C-alpha positions as CSV (number, residue, x, y, z in Angstrom):
1,M,7.2,-4.5,8.4
2,N,9.3,-2.7,11.0
3,E,10.2,0.0,8.6
4,L,6.5,0.5,7.8
5,L,5.6,0.7,11.5
6,M,8.3,3.3,12.0
7,E,7.0,5.3,9.1
8,A,3.4,5.0,10.4
9,S,4.5,6.2,13.8
10,R,5.5,9.5,12.3
11,W,1.9,10.1,11.3
12,A,-0.4,8.1,13.6
13,R,-0.7,5.3,16.2
14,V,-1.4,1.9,14.8
15,A,-3.9,-0.6,16.3
16,E,-5.3,-3.9,15.2
17,R,-8.7,-5.3,15.9
18,P,-11.4,-7.3,14.0
19,L,-13.1,-5.0,11.6
20,P,-16.5,-5.5,9.9
21,N,-16.5,-7.4,6.6
22,G,-15.3,-5.4,3.7
23,Y,-12.9,-3.3,5.8
24,E,-9.2,-4.1,5.9
25,G,-8.1,-0.9,7.6
26,F,-8.8,2.8,8.0
27,Y,-7.3,6.0,9.1
28,A,-9.1,8.1,11.7
29,P,-7.8,11.6,11.3
30,G,-9.3,13.1,14.5
31,L,-7.6,10.4,16.5
32,D,-4.4,10.2,14.5
33,L,-5.0,6.4,14.4
34,I,-4.6,3.7,11.8
35,V,-6.6,0.6,12.5
36,L,-5.9,-2.7,10.7
37,D,-8.1,-5.7,10.7
38,S,-6.4,-8.2,13.1
39,R,-7.3,-11.1,10.7
40,L,-5.1,-9.9,7.8
41,T,-2.3,-12.1,6.4
42,D,1.2,-10.7,6.6
43,V,1.1,-9.6,3.0
44,Q,-2.3,-7.9,3.4
45,R,-1.1,-6.2,6.6
46,R,2.0,-4.7,4.8
47,C,-0.1,-3.4,1.9
48,V,-3.0,-2.1,3.9
49,L,-0.7,-0.4,6.4
50,A,1.3,1.3,3.6
51,H,-2.0,2.4,2.0
52,E,-3.3,3.9,5.3
53,I,0.1,5.6,6.0
54,S,-0.6,7.6,2.8
55,H,-4.0,8.6,4.1
56,A,-2.4,9.6,7.4
57,R,0.3,11.7,5.7
58,H,-2.3,13.6,3.8
59,R,-4.8,13.7,6.7
60,D,-7.5,12.3,4.5
61,S,-10.9,12.2,6.2
62,G,-13.4,9.3,6.1
63,C,-13.2,5.8,4.7
64,R,-13.0,5.7,1.0
65,C,-13.0,9.5,0.9
66,D,-12.8,9.8,-2.8
67,R,-11.4,7.9,-5.8
68,W,-8.5,10.4,-6.2
69,A,-7.3,10.0,-2.6
70,E,-7.7,6.2,-2.9
71,R,-5.7,6.2,-6.1
72,R,-3.0,8.3,-4.5
73,A,-2.9,6.1,-1.5
74,D,-2.5,3.0,-3.6
75,I,0.3,4.5,-5.7
76,E,2.2,5.8,-2.6
77,A,1.8,2.5,-0.9
78,A,3.2,0.7,-4.0
79,V,6.2,3.0,-4.0
80,M,6.8,2.3,-0.3
81,L,6.6,-1.5,-0.8
82,I,8.3,-2.1,-4.2
83,S,11.7,-1.2,-5.4
84,P,12.0,-0.4,-9.2
85,L,14.8,-3.0,-9.5
86,E,12.8,-5.7,-7.9
87,F,9.8,-4.8,-10.0
88,A,11.8,-5.0,-13.2
89,Y,13.2,-8.4,-12.2
90,A,9.7,-9.8,-11.3
91,E,8.2,-8.3,-14.5
92,A,10.9,-10.1,-16.6
93,V,10.6,-13.4,-14.8
94,Y,6.8,-13.5,-14.7
95,E,6.4,-11.9,-18.2
96,G,4.2,-9.2,-16.7
97,N,1.8,-11.6,-15.0
98,T,0.3,-9.5,-12.1
99,L,-0.4,-12.4,-9.8
100,G,3.1,-14.0,-10.2
101,M,4.7,-10.6,-9.7
102,A,2.6,-10.0,-6.6
103,R,3.6,-13.3,-5.1
104,E,7.3,-12.7,-5.9
105,L,7.3,-9.2,-4.4
106,N,5.1,-10.1,-1.3
107,V,2.4,-7.5,-2.2
108,L,-1.2,-7.7,-3.3
109,P,-2.1,-7.5,-7.0
110,W,-3.4,-4.0,-6.6
111,A,0.0,-2.8,-5.6
112,I,1.5,-4.1,-8.8
113,E,-1.2,-2.3,-10.8
114,A,-0.5,0.9,-8.8
115,F,3.2,0.6,-9.4
116,R,2.6,0.3,-13.1
117,E,0.5,3.4,-13.0
118,R,3.3,5.2,-11.2
119,L,5.7,4.1,-13.9
120,H,3.4,5.3,-16.6
121,D,3.2,8.7,-14.8
122,D,7.0,8.9,-14.3
123,P,8.9,6.7,-16.8
124,S,12.2,7.9,-15.3
125,L,11.6,5.3,-12.5
126,A,11.8,2.4,-15.0
127,V,14.9,0.2,-14.8
128,L,16.1,-0.5,-18.3
């Protein structure tokens, strides 16, 4: 988590507070601020912070700005959180089961799916 906080500090300040239902975090571009829901679990906090770092890097505006920015943020977050070697190990052990892999890698299931999408887009990342 410390590495993620250091990366986040390159782009924005990070704060935590209770957010309305349905919101886990957001990036406020005018304030250069990432806000995370203070009630998140450790795994949720890691994943949401990595996702919001992507929005901060690209200076995306507004919550759920568009599906392409959200897809890019998910993929970039997954790459920040998952090493290709650990992904290959988890995939072999859990026979591709997304939930098992997510538990093994301490990420949310959407990060597994986003990493798979990244591997599909760039097969050279695959560990054979």
